[in-house]
C-alpha positions in Angstrom: 0.0 0.0 0.0 1.1 3.6 -0.6 2.4 5.3 2.5 0.0 8.2 1.9 -2.7 5.9 3.2 -1.6 6.7 6.7 -1.1 10.4 6.3 -4.3 12.4 6.1 -3.8 15.8 4.4 -3.8 19.1 6.3 -7.1 19.8 4.5 -8.6 16.5 5.8 -7.4 17.3 9.3 -8.9 20.8 9.2 -12.1 19.3 7.8 -12.4 16.9 10.7 -11.9 19.7 13.1 -14.8 21.6 11.6 -17.3 18.8 11.9 -19.9 18.9 14.7 -19.8 16.4 17.4 -21.5 13.0 16.7 -24.6 12.3 18.8 -23.8 10.3 22.0 -26.3 7.7 21.0 -24.1 6.7 18.0 -20.9 6.2 19.9 -21.3 2.4 20.1 -21.4 2.3 16.3 -18.2 4.3 15.9 -16.2 2.4 18.5 -13.2 0.5 17.4 -13.9 -3.0 16.1 -10.8 -4.2 17.9 -12.7 -3.8 21.2 -15.4 -6.3 20.3 -15.2 -9.6 22.2 -13.1 -12.3 20.5 -11.1 -9.9 18.3 -7.4 -10.1 19.4 -4.6 -7.9 18.1 -3.9 -10.0 15.0 -7.5 -10.1 13.9 -7.9 -6.4 14.7 -5.1 -5.6 12.2 -6.7 -7.8 9.6 -10.1 -6.0 10.1 -8.3 -2.6 9.7 -6.8 -3.8 6.5 -10.1 -5.1 5.2 -12.5 -2.4 6.3 -10.8 0.8 7.4 -10.4 3.9 5.2 -7.3 6.1 5.0 -5.3 4.1 7.4 -7.8 4.5 10.3 -9.0 1.6 12.4 -12.0 -0.5 11.6 -15.2 0.5 13.5 -18.3 -1.3 14.5 -20.3 0.5 11.7 -17.7 -0.8 9.2 -18.5 -4.4 10.2 -22.3 -3.7 10.0 -21.9 -2.3 6.5 -19.7 -5.2 5.3 -22.4 -7.2 3.6 -22.1 -10.9 2.6 -21.6 -11.4 -1.1 -23.0 -15.0 -1.2 -24.3 -17.7 1.2 -23.8 -21.4 1.9 -27.1 -23.2 2.0 -27.1 -25.9 4.7 -30.8 -26.6 4.6 -30.5 -29.7 2.3 -30.6 -32.5 4.9 -31.3 -35.8 3.1 -30.7 -39.4 3.9 -27.3 -40.6 2.7 -28.8 -42.8 -0.1 -30.7 -39.8 -1.4 -28.0 -37.1 -1.0 -27.1 -35.4 -4.3 -23.4 -35.4 -5.2 -21.1 -32.4 -5.8 -23.2 -30.2 -3.6 -23.3 -29.2 0.1 -25.5 -31.4 2.2 -26.0 -31.8 6.0 -26.2 -35.4 7.1 -27.3 -37.0 10.4 -25.2 -40.1 10.8 -23.7 -42.5 13.3 -19.9 -42.9 13.6 -19.2 -46.5 12.6 -15.4 -46.8 12.1 -12.1 -44.9 12.5 -9.3 -45.6 10.0 -6.2 -43.8 11.2 -3.2 -43.8 8.8 -0.2 -46.0 9.6 2.5 -44.4 11.8 4.7 -41.7 10.1 2.4 -41.9 7.0 1.1 -38.9 5.1 -2.1 -40.8 4.2 -5.3 -39.2 5.4 -7.3 -40.1 8.5 -10.7 -41.6 7.5 -13.9 -42.0 9.4 -16.9 -44.0 8.2 -20.3 -42.7 9.1 -23.7 -44.3 8.3 -27.4 -43.7 8.7 -29.1 -47.0 7.8 -29.6 -46.0 4.1 -25.9 -45.8 3.2 -22.5 -44.7 4.4 -20.0 -41.9 3.7 -16.2 -41.8 4.3 -15.0 -38.6 5.9 -11.5 -37.8 4.8 -9.0 -35.6 6.8 -5.6 -34.7 5.5 -2.9 -33.7 8.0 -5.5 -33.4 10.7 -5.1 -33.7 14.4 -6.0 -37.3 15.4 -7.0 -36.2 18.9 -9.4 -33.7 17.5 -11.0 -36.3 15.2 -11.4 -38.8 18.0 -12.9 -36.2 20.3 -15.3 -34.8 17.7 -16.3 -38.1 16.2 -16.4 -40.7 19.0 -17.3 -44.2 17.9 -21.1 -44.9 18.1 -22.0 -41.3 18.5 -24.6 -39.5 16.3 -23.2 -36.4 14.6 -24.4 -33.8 12.1 -21.9 -33.4 9.3 -22.1 -30.6 6.7 -19.9 -30.3 3.6 -19.6 -31.1 -0.1 -20.5 -34.7 -0.9 -18.5 -36.3 -3.7 -17.9 -39.7 -5.4 -14.4 -41.2 -5.3 -13.5 -44.6 -6.6 -17.1 -45.6 -6.4 -17.6 -44.5 -2.8 -19.3 -41.5 -1.3 -16.9 -39.3 0.6 -16.7 -35.8 2.2 -13.2 -34.3 2.4 -12.7 -32.0 5.4 -16.4 -31.4 6.3 -17.2 -27.8 7.1 -19.1 -28.7 10.2 -19.0 -31.7 12.6 -21.6 -31.0 15.3 -23.3 -32.7 18.2 -27.0 -32.1 19.0 -26.3 -28.8 20.8 -24.1 -27.5 18.1 -26.5 -28.5 15.4 -29.3 -26.6 17.1 -27.2 -23.4 16.8 -26.1 -23.9 13.2 -27.4 -21.3 10.8 -29.4 -23.0 8.0 -28.1 -20.4 5.6 -24.6 -19.1 6.3 -23.4 -15.7 5.1 -20.1 -15.5 3.2 -18.2 -12.2 3.5 -15.4 -10.7 1.4 -12.3 -11.3 3.4 -8.5 -11.1 3.4 -5.8 -13.7 3.9 -5.7 -14.9 7.5 -9.1 -13.7 8.5 -11.5 -16.6 8.8 -15.2 -16.5 7.9 -16.1 -17.8 11.4 -14.1 -14.9 13.0 -15.8 -12.4 10.7 -19.2 -13.8 11.5 -18.7 -13.6 15.3 -17.4 -10.0 14.9 -20.5 -9.1 12.9 -22.8 -10.7 15.5 -21.0 -8.6 18.2 -21.5 -5.5 16.1 -25.2 -6.2 15.6 -25.6 -6.3 19.4 -24.3 -2.7 19.6 -27.0 -1.2 17.4 -28.8 1.4 19.6 -32.6 2.0 19.5 -33.0 4.4 16.5 -36.0 6.4 15.5 -37.5 6.1 12.0 -36.2 8.7 9.6 -38.2 8.0 6.5 -41.7 9.3 5.8 -44.6 6.9 5.7 -44.9 7.1 1.9 -41.3 6.0 1.3 -41.6 3.2 3.8 -44.8 2.0 2.2 -43.1 1.8 -1.3 -40.1 -0.1 0.1 -42.2 -2.2 2.5 -39.1 -3.1 4.4 -38.2 -3.6 8.0 -36.5 -1.0 10.2 -32.9 -0.1 9.7 -31.7 -2.3 12.5 -33.9 -5.2 11.5 -32.7 -4.9 7.9 -29.1 -5.2 9.0 -29.9 -8.3 11.1 -31.8 -9.9 8.2 -29.0 -9.4 5.8 -26.3 -10.7 8.2 -28.5 -13.7 9.3 -30.2 -14.6 5.9 -33.1 -17.0 6.1 -32.7 -17.9 2.4 -29.9 -17.3 -0.2 -32.3 -14.7 -1.8 -32.3 -12.6 1.5 -28.9 -11.0 0.6 -29.9 -10.1 -3.1 -30.2 -6.4 -3.8 -33.9 -6.9 -4.6 -34.6 -8.4 -1.1 -36.8 -6.1 1.1 -34.0 -5.7 3.7 -31.4 -4.8 1.1 -33.8 -2.3 -0.5 -34.4 -0.7 2.8 -30.7 -0.3 3.5 -30.1 1.0 0.0 -32.8 3.6 0.5 -31.3 4.7 3.8 -27.9 5.3 2.2 -29.3 7.0 -0.8 -31.5 9.3 1.4 -28.4 10.2 3.4 -26.5 11.0 0.2 -29.4 12.9 -1.4 -30.2 14.9 1.7 -26.6 15.9 2.1 -26.5 17.1 -1.5 -29.9 18.9 -1.2 -28.7 20.7 1.9 -25.5 21.7 0.1 -27.4 23.0 -2.9 -29.9 24.8 -0.6 -27.0 26.5 1.2 -25.5 27.7 -2.1 -28.9 28.8 -3.4 -29.7 30.6 0.0 -26.4 32.4 0.0 -26.7 36.0 -1.5 -25.9 35.8 -5.1 -24.9 38.6 -7.5 -25.4 39.0 -11.2 -21.9 39.0 -12.7 -22.4 39.3 -16.5 -20.3 41.9 -18.2 -20.7 43.8 -21.5 -18.9 41.1 -23.7 -15.8 43.2 -24.6 -13.3 40.7 -23.3 -15.1 37.7 -24.7 -15.2 39.4 -28.1 -11.4 39.8 -28.0 -11.0 36.1 -27.0 -13.3 35.0 -29.8 -11.4 37.1 -32.4 -8.1 35.4 -31.3 -9.4 31.9 -31.8 -8.0 30.1 -34.8 -11.2 28.0 -35.1 -14.9 28.3 -34.8 -16.7 27.3 -31.6 -18.8 24.2 -31.7 -22.6 24.3 -31.4 -22.3 22.6 -27.9 -19.8 25.1 -26.8 -22.1 28.0 -27.8 -25.1 26.4 -26.1 -23.1 25.8 -22.9 -21.9 29.4 -22.9 -25.5 30.6 -23.2 -26.6 28.4 -20.3 -23.7 29.7 -18.1 -24.3 33.3 -19.1 -28.0 33.0 -18.1 -26.8 31.7 -14.7 -24.2 34.4 -14.3 -26.8 37.1 -15.1 -29.1 36.2 -12.2 -28.7 36.9 -8.5 -29.0 33.2 -7.7 -25.7 31.4 -7.2 -24.8 29.1 -10.1 -24.0 25.4 -9.5 -23.4 23.9 -12.9 -21.7 20.8 -14.1 -19.9 21.1 -17.5 -19.1 17.7 -18.9 -17.6 16.9 -22.2 -15.5 14.3 -23.9 -11.7 14.4 -24.1 -10.8 17.4 -26.2 -14.3 18.8 -26.5 -13.2 22.3 -25.4 -14.4 22.6 -21.8 -11.4 24.8 -20.7 -12.3 27.3 -23.4 -15.9 27.5 -22.2 -14.5 28.1 -18.7 -12.3 30.9 -20.0 -15.3 32.7 -21.6 -17.2 32.3 -18.3 -14.3 33.7 -16.3 -14.0 36.6 -18.8 -17.7 37.4 -18.3 -17.1 37.7 -14.5 -14.0 39.8 -15.0 -16.0 42.1 -17.3 -18.4 42.6 -14.4 -15.4 43.8 -12.2 -14.9 40.6 -10.3 -12.3 37.8 -10.2 -12.3 34.1 -11.2 -10.4 31.0 -10.1 -9.8 27.6 -11.8 -8.8 24.7 -9.6 -7.2 21.6 -11.0 -6.5 18.3 -9.2 -2.8 18.1 -10.2 0.0 20.5 -10.7 0.6 19.1 -14.2 -3.0 19.9 -15.2 -2.9 23.3 -13.5 0.2 24.3 -15.5 -1.3 22.8 -18.7 -4.4 25.0 -18.2 -2.3 28.1 -17.6 -0.2 27.5 -20.7 -3.3 26.8 -22.8 -5.2 29.9 -21.7 -2.4 32.4 -21.5 -2.3 33.1 -25.3 -6.1 33.8 -25.4 -6.0 35.7 -22.2 -3.3 38.0 -23.5 -5.4 38.8 -26.5 -8.1 40.2 -24.1 -5.6 41.7 -21.6 -6.8 39.3 -18.9 -4.4 39.3 -16.0 -3.6 35.6 -15.4 -1.6 34.0 -12.6 -0.6 30.4 -11.6 -0.6 29.3 -7.9 0.5 25.8 -6.8 1.9 24.2 -3.7 5.4 24.6 -5.3 5.2 28.4 -5.2 7.1 29.8 -2.2 8.5 33.1 -0.9 8.4 36.4 -2.7 6.7 34.9 -5.9 3.9 33.5 -3.8 3.5 36.7 -1.8 3.2 38.7 -5.0 0.4 36.5 -6.3 -1.5 36.6 -3.0 -1.1 40.4 -3.0 -2.4 40.6 -6.5 -5.5 38.5 -5.6 -6.2 40.7 -2.6 -5.8 44.1 -4.5 -7.5 42.9 -7.7 -4.4 43.3 -9.9 -4.9 39.6 -10.9 -8.2 38.8 -12.7 -7.9 35.0 -13.0 -5.9 32.6 -10.9 -5.3 29.0 -12.0 -4.0 26.5 -9.4 -4.2 23.3 -7.4 -5.8 22.8 -3.9 -3.4 25.5 -2.8 -6.1 27.9 -3.8 -8.3 27.1 -0.9 -5.7 27.7 1.8 -6.7 30.3 4.4 -3.9 32.6 3.3 -5.5 33.0 -0.2 -7.8 36.0 -0.1 -9.7 37.4 -3.1 -10.8 41.0 -3.3 -14.1 39.8 -5.0 -14.2 36.2 -6.3 -17.1 35.9 -8.7 -16.6 32.5 -10.2 -14.9 29.3 -8.9 -14.3 26.7 -11.7 -13.4 23.2 -10.4 -11.8 20.9 -13.0 -12.1 17.1 -12.8 -15.1 17.4 -10.4 -15.1 13.9 -9.1 -11.6 14.2 -7.7 -12.7 16.7 -5.1 -14.9 16.2 -2.1 -17.9 18.3 -1.3 -16.0 20.2 1.5 -13.2 21.0 -1.0 -15.6 22.5 -3.5 -17.3 24.5 -0.7 -13.9 25.7 0.6 -13.2 27.4 -2.7 -16.8 28.7 -3.1 -16.6 30.0 0.5 -13.8 32.4 -0.6 -16.7 34.7 -1.5 -20.2 35.0 -0.2 -21.5 35.1 -3.7 -19.2 33.1 -5.9 -20.8 31.1 -8.7 -19.5 27.5 -9.1 -18.8 25.7 -12.3 -17.5 22.2 -12.1 -16.0 20.3 -15.1 -15.2 16.7 -15.9 -13.6 15.1 -19.0 -15.1 11.8 -17.9 -18.7 12.1 -19.1 -20.9 10.9 -16.2 -24.2 9.1 -16.8 -27.2 11.0 -15.6 -28.0 8.5 -12.9 -24.5 9.2 -11.3 -24.8 12.9 -11.7 -28.0 12.8 -9.6 -26.5 10.3 -7.2 -23.2 12.1 -6.4 -23.8 15.7 -7.3 -27.5 16.2 -6.7 -29.8 18.1 -9.0 -27.0 20.2 -10.5 -27.6 22.0 -13.8 -25.7 20.2 -16.5 -24.2 21.4 -19.8 -22.9 18.7 -22.2 -20.2 19.2 -24.9 -20.8 16.4 -27.4 -18.8 17.4 -30.5 -15.1 17.4 -30.9 -13.5 20.6 -32.2 -12.9 20.8 -35.9 -9.7 19.2 -37.0 -9.6 16.4 -34.4 -8.6 13.2 -36.1 -10.2 9.8 -35.5 -8.0 7.4 -33.5 -7.4 3.9 -34.8 -7.6 1.5 -31.9 -6.1 -2.0 -32.0 -5.6 -4.7 -29.4 -2.5 -6.8 -29.2 -1.4 -9.7 -26.8 1.8 -9.0 -24.9 3.3 -12.1 -26.6 3.5 -10.0 -29.8 5.5 -7.2 -28.1 8.3 -7.6 -30.7 5.9 -6.7 -33.5 4.9 -3.5 -31.6 8.6 -2.6 -31.0 9.3 -3.0 -34.7 6.3 -0.8 -35.7 7.4 1.8 -33.1 11.0 1.8 -34.5 9.6 2.6 -38.0 7.3 5.3 -36.6 10.0 7.0 -34.6 12.3 7.0 -37.6 9.6 9.1 -39.3 9.6 11.6 -36.3 6.5 10.2 -34.5 6.1 10.6 -30.7 4.5 8.0 -28.5 3.1 7.7 -24.9 3.7 4.3 -23.3 1.4 3.9 -20.2 2.4 1.2 -17.8 0.1 -1.1 -16.0 -2.3 0.0 -13.3 -1.3 -1.9 -10.1 -4.2 -1.4 -7.7 -2.4 -2.3 -4.5 0.1 0.6 -4.6 1.3 3.7 -6.4 4.8 2.5 -5.6 4.2 -0.7 -7.7 2.8 1.5 -10.5 6.1 3.4 -10.4 8.2 0.2 -10.3 6.4 -1.1 -13.4 7.0 2.2 -15.3 10.7 2.3 -14.3 11.2 -1.3 -15.4 9.6 -0.7 -18.8 11.6 2.6 -19.1 14.9 0.7 -18.6 13.9 -1.9 -21.2 12.9 0.6 -23.8 16.1 2.6 -23.1 18.1 -0.4 -24.1 16.4 -0.4 -27.5 15.9 3.3 -28.2 18.6 5.0 -26.0 18.1 8.6 -25.1 14.8 8.9 -27.1 12.9 7.6 -24.0 11.6 9.7 -21.1 9.9 8.8 -17.9 7.2 10.6 -15.8 5.3 9.3 -12.7 3.5 10.7 -9.7 6.4 10.1 -7.3 8.8 12.4 -9.2 9.5 15.9 -8.0 7.5 18.5 -9.8 10.4 20.1 -11.6 11.6 16.7 -12.8 8.1 15.9 -14.1 8.0 19.3 -15.9 11.4 18.6 -17.4 10.3 15.2 -18.7 7.1 16.6 -20.2 8.9 19.5 -21.7 11.5 17.3 -23.3 8.7 15.2 -24.9 6.7 18.2 -26.0 9.9 19.6 -27.7 10.7 16.3 -29.3 14.0 15.8 -27.4 12.5 12.5 -26.4 10.1 10.6 -28.6 8.7 8.0 -26.2 7.3 9.0 -22.8 6.9 6.1 -20.4 4.3 7.1 -17.8 1.9 5.9 -15.1 -1.7 7.2 -15.2 -0.4 10.6 -14.0 -0.8 11.6 -17.7 -4.4 10.5 -17.7 -5.9 14.0 -17.5 -5.0 17.2 -19.2 -1.6 16.5 -20.8 -1.6 18.1 -24.2 1.1 17.3 -26.7 -0.5 17.7 -30.2 2.6 16.1 -31.9 2.0 12.8 -30.0 0.2 10.3 -32.3 0.8 6.9 -30.7 -0.7 5.7 -27.3 0.5 2.3 -26.0 -1.5 1.1 -23.0 0.2 -1.9 -21.4 -2.0 -4.4 -19.5 -5.0 -2.6 -20.9 -7.2 -5.4 -19.2 -6.5 -3.8 -15.8 -8.0 -0.4 -16.7 -11.6 0.7 -16.6 -13.2 2.0 -19.7 -13.2 5.6 -18.6 -9.5 5.5 -17.9 -8.7 3.8 -21.3 -10.8 6.5 -23.0 -9.0 9.3 -21.1 -5.6 7.9 -22.0 -6.5 7.4 -25.6 -7.6 11.1 -25.7 -4.0 12.2 -25.1 -3.4 11.5 -28.9 -5.4 12.6 -31.9 -5.0 16.2 -30.8 -3.0 17.4 -33.8 -3.1 17.1 -37.6 -1.4 13.7 -37.8 -3.1 10.3 -38.0 -3.2 8.7 -34.5 -3.4 5.2 -33.1 -4.0 3.6 -29.8 -2.6 0.1 -29.0 -4.1 -1.9 -26.2 -1.5 -4.4 -25.0 -3.2 -7.2 -23.0 -2.2 -10.4 -21.2 -4.1 -13.4 -22.4 -6.4 -15.0 -21.5 -8.9 -12.1 -21.1 -11.8 -12.3 -18.7 -15.3 -11.7 -20.3 -15.5 -8.2 -18.8 -12.0 -7.3 -20.2 -13.0 -8.6 -23.6 -16.1 -6.4 -23.5 -14.1 -3.3 -22.5 -11.6 -3.8 -25.3 -14.4 -4.4 -27.8 -16.2 -1.2 -26.8 -12.9 0.8 -27.1 -12.5 -0.5 -30.6 -16.1 0.2 -31.5 -16.5 3.9 -30.4 -14.8 7.1 -29.4 -18.0 8.5 -28.0 -17.2 9.2 -24.3 -20.9 9.4 -23.3 -21.6 6.0 -24.7 -18.4 4.6 -23.1 -19.5 6.1 -19.7 -22.8 4.3 -19.9 -21.1 1.0 -20.8 -18.6 1.5 -18.0 -21.5 1.9 -15.5 -23.2 -1.2 -16.8 -20.0 -3.3 -16.7 -18.4 -2.1 -13.4 -20.8 -0.2 -11.2 -20.9 3.3 -9.9 -18.0 3.1 -7.4 -15.4 2.2 -10.0 -16.8 4.5 -12.8 -16.2 7.6 -10.6 -13.1 6.2 -8.8 -14.7 6.8 -5.4 -11.9 4.9 -3.6 -9.3 7.4 -4.8 -11.4 10.6 -4.7 -13.3 12.7 -2.2 -16.5 11.0 -3.1 -18.3 8.7 -0.7 -18.5 5.2 -2.2 -21.8 3.4 -1.6 -21.6 0.3 0.7 -25.3 -0.7 0.9 -26.9 0.9 -2.2 -26.4 -0.9 -5.5 -27.4 1.5 -8.3 -27.8 -1.2 -10.9 -30.6 -2.6 -8.8 -31.7 0.4 -6.7 -32.0 2.9 -9.5 -35.8 3.5 -8.8 -34.9 4.1 -5.1 -32.7 7.0 -6.2 -35.7 8.9 -7.5 -37.6 8.1 -4.3 -34.7 9.3 -2.1 -34.2 12.4 -4.1 -37.8 13.4 -3.9 -37.9 12.7 -0.2 -34.7 14.8 0.4 -36.2 17.7 -1.7 -39.4 17.6 0.4 -37.4 17.5 3.7 -35.3 20.6 2.7 -38.4 22.5 1.6 -40.4 21.7 4.7 -37.7 21.5 7.4 -34.5 23.1 6.1 -32.9 23.2 9.6 -33.7 19.6 10.4 -35.6 20.5 13.5 -38.0 18.6 15.7 -38.2 14.8 16.2 -38.0 14.0 12.5 -35.1 16.4 12.1 -33.2 14.7 14.9 -33.8 11.3 13.3 -32.4 12.7 10.0 -29.4 14.1 11.7 -28.7 10.6 13.1 -29.0 9.2 9.5 -26.5 11.7 8.2 -24.1 10.9 11.0 -24.4 7.1 10.5 -23.5 7.4 6.8 -20.8 10.0 7.6 -22.3 12.9 5.8 -21.3 15.3 8.7 -20.4 18.0 6.1 -24.2 18.5 5.6 -24.7 19.0 9.3 -21.9 21.5 9.3 -23.8 23.5 6.7 -26.8 23.6 9.0 -24.6 25.2 11.7 -23.2 27.6 9.1 -26.6 28.8 8.1 
């Protein structure tokens, strides 16, 4: 794991300090799982690894929300003669004979059991003979559960799952939950920990209105958790089961209510019309070497309408790779500057912030827009000069990273906050930038088109503008798939292309476990390619110092190097029009949206471009589907819908790596209709009880706390 897992950022620490205290009633749910009975130090560490976020320790609530993914059905209890083979059965039988192996032999210990209709040989490899003799005494009746098989003409059960006496059998769950786990953490340990967690659930009031409860027809929140962890049938854990639907609705309501409160706060805040006379925008338009697309013009009209009203704007601008979102943002920022105010554009990485600054400078100069760049790298006098310029209004537009929402950054009059790559910032980060002014409009952008369902789920009822066309002159990209065994062919093709002056990105495999492993993979491929191509190969990855990254990018942009080996640090925003080849190694490890983003780094100039998806055979069915879709289409909106269908919402938006809360109980593929229900309920709550007062309000505050939407409760305190 990356070491950053254990080091929360200063922003995260400040954010935690701002949150209101959790209600005392919920303390048992947020106590450490390590304190539950039967969890020793070793299992506590394994639970932390399996369940905890950001290097914290696992809590009781994490266990409660860790749902089983399948079950073992032990209800099939036939006579031996009627027992089906190759399936799990539970047999009542008498212990007839012990057959221990000869001394110092590695042969298994065998026990014959019978029930009057037939017999079964129980087989134990490397087992403790004393345990077998104690658990299966001769002549005793036992209940044995496990997979029944036929071996050499005889029925046998190798290492039964359960060997129980009458008392143990009475306690055995007919349907047993099976949880996602990690090496060394046994299902029985997990099950006992979950049972201990269930016992800690306090008496909670109902937070849903009667209408929503009637539609779901499910049990209470606590009853639903008990039902899912103690399933009566295998179907009880399915997303369509009443208890799962109830839990899904709870989580969706918490999410939608938090978003509705956020939007309500933004709308309640005093807004100001910020639309100028168009003079700066006319100069920018005159400097453009191309015509704006229809989508760009439509988006600008929608944004201008928002800017011209006294209500604060909260708009999502989404467009495919290379669809011209940054230019739309520049026109919006220019409109605000025309009105005598300032604008800020925040990007998730320094590379992207510098790219935006470089792209926009030439157009800004044509309109005499005073532009500045502020990142975490800026120190001393240079930084002080920028801060002074923002405070005294000698800077119109600032582009930067999260450094923009530090307390020391003060604007004279911030009119528009633009947040790029929306899904990489949490709600509190977007608010922190918007809070730099009482009346700043907010425009958020993403180059990963987000299906409408997910826009509503993660961002609430934001106004949405879509850019669907690519700018004139963009070339189609030929996409091919090639197994790694044919790497020599690829090297030969690359050699010919480089000889003709081509430039190529080579993206190394995504290694989920650790950024350090990503870097190791890139460094290894870099060394191998250097042996073939010498000084023509450059390297860039997220662990490099900023100046070294810039130098590597600059060398590639100028053509000093012709191959740039990289991790996914180049996924977003890197713009080298001369690059015409994209090689994605181990393409089967990447999601569709990432593959599409990476492919979008080429095809940006006049040359014919290609994308080569290198994969390791054999491919899984989902990997085959992803590669087929990439070869079929370059439409990012279609790709986003397919990505949602194939992988689910958490992976599409990368909730594990971003500030977004990933869903643990809701399953959007099955609970889509519940999203509408939750959204409508949240909207009604905010209209009728915006401060969450009274008994229902207290219940809803508990809901927000349980699902860790404390930011929404902070907004209530902030008015």
